[in-house]
N, C-alpha and C positions, 0 to 999 in steps of 0.2 A: 526233368520237367520242362525243358526248353525244346524247341523243335529238333528232331533227331531223324536223320535219314533212315535209321534202322527201325524206327517205330512205324507200325502200320496204322494209318488212319483210314478206316474203311468207309465205303459208301454203304448206306443202309437202304434197303428197298422193302416196302410193304406193298404186296400185290394181292388185291382182292380180299383184304383182311376184314372179317366180320366177327362179331361176338354176340352170341345169343345165350341167355341164361334164364333160369326159372326163379321167380320171386312171387311169393304170396299166391301160389297156385296158377300164375299166369306166365307166359313166355315174354321176355323182354329182349328186343333187338337193340343192343347198345351201340354197336359200330356196324356200318353197312358198306361193304365193298370199297375199302380204302385203298387207294393207289397213291403212294408217296415215295419220294426219293430224298434222302438226307445226304447231301453231298459230303464227300470226304474232306476233312480238314476245314469244314465250314460250320456255321451255326444255323440251325433250322428251328424256327419257333412255331408252336402249335397254339392257336388261340380260338376260343369259341365260347358259347354260353355255358353257364354252370350246368353240370350233368350231361354234357354232350359226349363224354368219353375220352377227354384229353389224357387224364392220368391213366385210364385203362389202356389207352394206346401206348403209353410209355411202359406200362407193366408188361404188355405183350412184347414190345421191342426188347425189353430187358430179359425176357424169358421167365418172368415170375408168373405169367398167365399164358394159357394156351388159347390161340384163336380158334373159333368154331370152324371158320373157313379161311382160305388164303394162306399166304406164306410170308415169312420174314427172312430176308437173306442179307448176308454181309459180303460185299464185293471188295476184293483186294486190288492193289495197284495194277495187277495184270488184267483186270477186267473180268476175272473169274470168281465164282463163289468161293469163299474161304472154307477150308476143311473143318474148322471149328470156330465158334463164336469168338469175337475179339474180347479183350479185357474191358469191362465196363464198370463204372462207378456212378452212384446216384447221390445227389444232394436234395434233401427233402425240405419242405417248409418248416417243419419242426426241427429243432437243433439236435436233439437226441445225443447230447454229450453226457459223459459220465461225470457227475459232480465231484466225485472223490479223486479223480485223476487230474493232473495238471494239463494245461493246454498242450504242451509237447507230448505228454503221454496219451492224450486223447487222439492226437493226430497220428501217433505211431502205433495205435492199437491194432490196425489191420496188418501192419508189418510184423508186429509181435506175434499175432496169430499165425502168420505165414512162416515163422521161424527165422526171420531176418536177424542177424547178430546185432547186439545193442549199439555198437559204435556206428554201424551203417544206419540203423533205425534213427538214431539221433540226428545224423547228418541229413538224412532225407526229410525228416520231420521239420528241421529248421529251414531247409530250403523251401519246403511247401509253405511254411509260415511267412517266409520272405516274399513269396509270390503274392500273398494276400495282405502284405503290409502289416504283419503282426510280429516282426522281429522285436525282441525286448519283452514279450509277454509269455515266453515259454514256460515260466514257473508259476504263472498265475493259475487260478482255478476258475471254472466257468461262472461261478457265482460272483466273481469279482469283475466280470466283463459286461459290457452293454449288449443289448440284443443284436446289434449289427456286428459287433466283434465276435459273438458266439456263432453267428451264421458264417462268418469268414473262417472260423475254426472248422466248421463243418465242410466248407469248401476245401480247405487245406487237407482235411482227412480224406477227401476223395482224390485230390490231386497227388497225394503222397504215394498212392498205389500206381501212379503213372498209367492211367487207363488209356486205351485207344479211343474210347467213346465216353463222353461225360453227359449224364442225363440230369437235367435240372427240373424239378417238379415244384413250381411256384416258390423258388428259393427265397424270395424277399417278401412273400405275401403277408408275413406276420409282423413286418417292420413298419415304423412310421414313415410318412412320405419323404421327409428330408433325408433320413438314413437310406431309404431305398434309392433315391437319386444318386447319392454318393457311391453306393455299392454297385449300382448299374454301371457307372463309369469305370469303377475299378474292375468289375468283371469283364467289361468290354476290352479293356487293355490287357488283362490277364489271358483271356481266351485268344486274343491276337498273338500274344507272345508264345503260347504253348502250341498253337496250331492244331488243336484236337477237333475231332468230329463231335459236335455238341447238338443235343436235342433239348430245347427249352419249352416247358409247358408254362403258360402265363395267361392271366386275365387282362394284363395291361397292354394296350396298344402301343403306348410309348416305349415300354420295355422291349416289346417285339421289334420295333423299328430300330431302336438304339443298338440292339445286340445281334440281330439276325441278318443273314444274307438272303434267306427265303422265309416267308411266312405262309403257313397253311391255315386258312380260315375254315373251321368246321361248322356244320349246321347244328341246329338243335337236335336232340335225340330223335332218331338214331343218328349218330355222328357220321356225316359224309363230308367229303371235301367240297366246300363251296367255291373256293378260289385258291390259287397259288400266286403269291405276290413276291416278285423279286425286288429286293431293296438295294438300290444303287446310290449309296452315300459313302463318302470317304471314311476310312477306318484308321485308327480306333476312333469310335464315336464318343461324344460327351453331350452334356446338356446344350452345348453350343450348336450341336447338329440340329436341334429343334428349330433353329432360325433359318435353316436351309429351305428354300421354297419347295424343294422336292419332298421334304419331310411332311409339310402340310398336305401335299397331294396324297402321299401314302396313308396318312392318318385318316383323311376323308374317305379314301377308298375302303380301308379296312373297317372304319366305323360304319360306313354305309352298309357293308355286308353283314356286320355283326348286329346292327340295330334291328334289322328285319328278323334275324334268327333269335335274338333275345326276346323280342315281342312275341314271336311264335312259341318260344319256350314258356313264357309267362302265360300266354293264352292257354297252352296245354295244361299248365298247372292249375289254372282256374277251373277248367273243364273237369280235370281229375278230382278236384276238391268238391 
């Protein structure tokens, strides 16, 4: 789970991706002609108003949903499309832990389903827990942990599978502000160590700037790319990064783009009501 020359960290390309679905007898255009590149071994954040299709975009990338139009491709180190999708793992906002299994057994669950021998399962689970600073909590149960610790167990459960691509869907959305800040710093350091291709869905401008190399801002529904913002701040980042003058510039730029889209989304909701 540390950078490895044999591991393939792919670039992900969404080209002309759209999604149309039927709801209540009408046709809904959820995503419209998305063109995005998620760089290999880097973190890309997707931010936009509620209901703009951020999580839908992630589901299409993951292969859980089929786009109505367009393509999703995974590009290998040779610059060519990969013959098969890379290994991917997702961390959701909800913890989704088994309360009757210990922390270590929760983390090792995917390995157990894959038939990995017990000794190797334990070693890999403990290494994943070390990456998220939970060494010493292996024999605890989810009910004995704080919300932040349970979310770190969820992160370890994804990392233990050694995915090429890590997908994060509002991973800290259910946590209090203080815990969220601490976990953002820990995630920034962990992602930097592992060097994986990461796609982050978030509502938080601060989170996007602290964690991402590139931020895509989506419009209100139908989700389109309003802007692509490159974040040039030293890594790994922490709360101290917010004092960098460039941070304020990025925040104002993204907020300015989002504000108009959020207002447009709210106006649309009022009209629909």
